[in-house]
C-alpha positions in Angstrom: 83.8 188.6 -227.1 80.8 186.0 -227.8 80.9 183.6 -230.1 77.9 182.2 -232.3 76.8 179.2 -233.8 75.1 179.4 -236.7 72.4 177.2 -238.7 69.5 175.2 -237.5 71.1 171.5 -237.7 74.5 172.7 -236.4 72.7 174.4 -232.9 70.3 171.1 -232.8 73.2 168.7 -232.7 75.2 171.4 -229.6 71.9 171.0 -227.9 71.6 167.4 -228.2 75.3 167.2 -227.3 74.8 169.3 -224.0 77.0 172.0 -225.2 76.9 175.2 -223.4 74.6 177.5 -225.4 74.1 180.9 -223.5 71.0 182.3 -225.5 69.2 181.7 -229.0 68.4 184.1 -231.1 65.7 183.7 -233.6 64.2 185.7 -236.6 61.0 187.4 -236.0 58.1 185.6 -238.0 60.0 182.4 -238.7 58.1 179.5 -238.8 58.7 176.7 -235.4 58.4 173.7 -238.0 61.0 170.3 -238.2 64.3 170.8 -237.0 63.8 174.4 -235.7 60.9 173.0 -233.6 62.9 170.3 -232.2 65.3 172.6 -231.3 63.0 175.1 -229.4 61.5 171.9 -227.6 65.2 171.2 -226.4 65.9 174.8 -225.7 63.2 175.1 -223.4 64.0 171.8 -222.0 67.8 173.2 -220.8 66.2 176.3 -219.9 68.2 178.6 -222.4 66.7 181.8 -223.1 65.2 182.1 -227.0 64.9 185.6 -228.0 63.1 187.1 -231.3 65.0 189.6 -233.4 64.8 191.3 -236.6 66.5 189.5 -239.4 68.8 192.2 -240.1 70.3 191.3 -236.4 71.1 188.0 -237.3 72.7 189.0 -241.0 75.4 191.4 -238.9 76.3 188.3 -237.2 76.5 185.7 -239.7 75.5 184.7 -243.1 73.2 181.5 -244.2 72.0 181.6 -240.4 68.7 179.9 -241.5 66.8 182.2 -239.0 68.6 181.4 -235.8 71.8 181.7 -234.2 73.1 181.0 -230.9 75.5 182.6 -228.6 77.5 179.6 -227.2 79.9 179.3 -224.0 83.5 179.2 -224.2 84.7 175.6 -225.5 85.9 173.3 -222.5 89.2 171.6 -223.6 90.1 168.4 -222.2 93.5 167.2 -221.2 96.1 164.5 -222.6 95.3 162.1 -219.9 91.6 162.2 -221.1 92.6 161.2 -224.7 94.6 158.0 -223.4 91.8 157.6 -221.0 89.6 156.6 -224.3 92.1 154.5 -225.6 92.1 152.0 -222.8 88.3 152.2 -222.4 88.2 150.9 -225.8 90.7 148.5 -225.6 92.7 149.8 -228.6 96.4 151.3 -228.9 96.2 155.3 -229.0 95.0 156.8 -232.1 95.7 160.3 -232.1 95.9 163.4 -234.2 97.5 166.1 -233.8 97.4 169.7 -235.8 100.7 171.9 -235.9 99.4 175.3 -236.6 96.7 174.5 -238.6 94.4 177.9 -239.1 91.4 177.9 -241.1 88.1 176.5 -239.4 87.3 174.8 -242.5 89.9 172.6 -242.4 90.0 172.1 -238.6 86.3 171.4 -238.9 86.7 168.8 -241.7 89.3 167.0 -240.1 87.3 166.8 -237.1 84.6 165.0 -239.2 87.0 162.7 -240.4 88.9 162.0 -237.4 85.5 161.3 -235.5 84.2 159.3 -238.6 87.4 156.8 -238.4 87.4 156.8 -234.5 90.3 158.9 -233.3 90.5 159.2 -229.6 91.2 162.7 -229.4 92.5 165.7 -231.1 95.9 167.9 -230.1 95.9 171.4 -231.1 98.4 174.4 -230.5 97.4 177.1 -228.8 99.1 180.0 -230.6 99.1 180.4 -234.4 96.0 178.0 -234.9 92.3 178.0 -235.0 90.8 177.0 -232.0 87.2 175.7 -231.2 84.9 178.3 -233.0 81.3 178.8 -234.0 82.6 178.7 -237.1 84.5 175.1 -236.8 81.9 173.9 -234.9 79.6 174.2 -237.6 81.9 172.7 -240.0 82.3 169.5 -238.0 78.8 169.0 -238.9 78.2 167.5 -235.2 81.5 165.4 -235.2 83.0 168.0 -232.3 80.4 167.0 -230.0 81.8 163.1 -230.1 85.5 164.3 -229.6 88.0 165.1 -227.0 90.5 168.2 -227.8 93.4 169.6 -225.7 94.8 172.7 -226.6 98.3 172.6 -225.7 100.9 175.9 -225.3 104.2 173.8 -226.7 103.4 171.1 -229.1 106.8 169.9 -229.1 107.1 169.2 -225.2 103.6 167.6 -225.5 105.1 165.0 -228.0 107.8 164.3 -225.7 105.4 163.6 -223.0 103.4 161.3 -225.4 106.6 159.3 -226.8 107.2 158.6 -222.9 103.5 156.8 -223.0 105.0 154.6 -225.8 103.1 156.5 -228.1 104.7 157.0 -231.9 104.6 159.9 -233.4 104.2 160.1 -237.4 104.3 163.5 -239.6 102.6 164.2 -242.9 104.8 165.9 -244.8 105.6 165.9 -248.5 109.6 166.0 -248.2 112.1 163.6 -250.1 112.7 161.5 -246.8 109.0 160.7 -246.3 107.8 157.3 -247.3 104.7 156.3 -249.0 101.6 156.4 -247.0 100.8 153.3 -247.9 104.3 151.5 -246.5 103.3 152.6 -243.0 102.2 150.3 -239.8 99.9 152.1 -238.2 98.9 149.1 -235.8 101.0 150.8 -233.0 100.1 153.2 -230.6 100.4 156.3 -233.0 99.5 160.2 -233.2 99.3 161.5 -236.7 100.6 165.1 -237.2 99.6 167.5 -240.0 101.5 170.9 -240.2 99.9 174.3 -240.8 98.1 175.1 -244.6 101.0 177.2 -245.9 104.2 175.6 -244.1 103.7 172.0 -243.2 105.3 171.0 -240.2 107.4 173.4 -238.2 111.1 172.3 -238.3 110.9 171.5 -233.9 108.0 168.9 -234.5 109.0 167.6 -238.0 112.4 166.8 -236.2 110.3 164.9 -232.9 108.6 162.8 -235.3 109.5 159.0 -235.4 108.5 159.0 -238.9 107.4 161.1 -241.8 104.5 159.9 -244.4 103.5 161.4 -247.8 100.7 160.9 -250.2 102.0 160.2 -254.1 101.4 163.1 -256.4 100.8 161.7 -260.1 99.5 165.3 -261.3 100.3 168.5 -262.0 99.7 170.1 -258.3 102.5 169.4 -255.9 100.3 168.6 -252.7 96.6 168.3 -251.6 94.7 170.6 -249.1 95.7 169.4 -245.4 92.3 168.8 -244.9 92.2 166.3 -247.3 95.8 164.8 -247.3 94.8 163.8 -243.5 91.6 162.4 -244.2 92.9 160.0 -246.7 95.8 158.9 -244.2 93.2 158.6 -241.0 91.6 156.1 -243.4 94.4 154.4 -244.2 95.3 154.0 -240.9 92.1 153.4 -239.8 91.8 150.3 -242.3 95.0 148.9 -241.5 94.4 149.0 -237.7 90.6 147.6 -238.3 92.4 144.4 -240.4 94.5 143.4 -237.6 92.1 143.6 -234.7 
């Protein structure tokens, strides 16, 4: 089944980054100006076919498409070794983000955007019961996905064991009594931050394999934060601490 990327700036970012775009569909009568003009020029230089279609055909694929939709190829996932190589190239202790069954594309995209902004070396996601890299994720990441390496694994717990053998500490983000306040955590070491699913949090096995658990204190009536919000706060806290001692 084909996947689609929609919106002028999202498609433009994909073309700039050299992402595989198989075809671009443009609503007939749309004027090529601004981002769309540059988009069509990049498509031509990359030999990406551009086809004019009725606007109704685009409406059946996606909303808010801004008159253009791209059919994209399957995302090429990286390997764990690729993420560790990024850390080595930068001369930094590993700084990874692991997602344990995050299912909402918007949450995934938001976390990708934050991860890229704070210099995370790569993302690890589960293959089952989790969203993969789709057109919706690419769009919600606002181009960040084009500058990150993402690994998709069949067994997150086994991957954690492999990372531990590389002397990487595993820090789970979970609102449980035994977790420490996130401000009291040492993030300067080689580490992987692990976020659980929107409804269930970390799975039991993944939680048990974490070396540390951290949580965000809650002072209001709401018991917890959205996974993308919580993850973004802690990613920034970790980055600030790592920068202060670099």
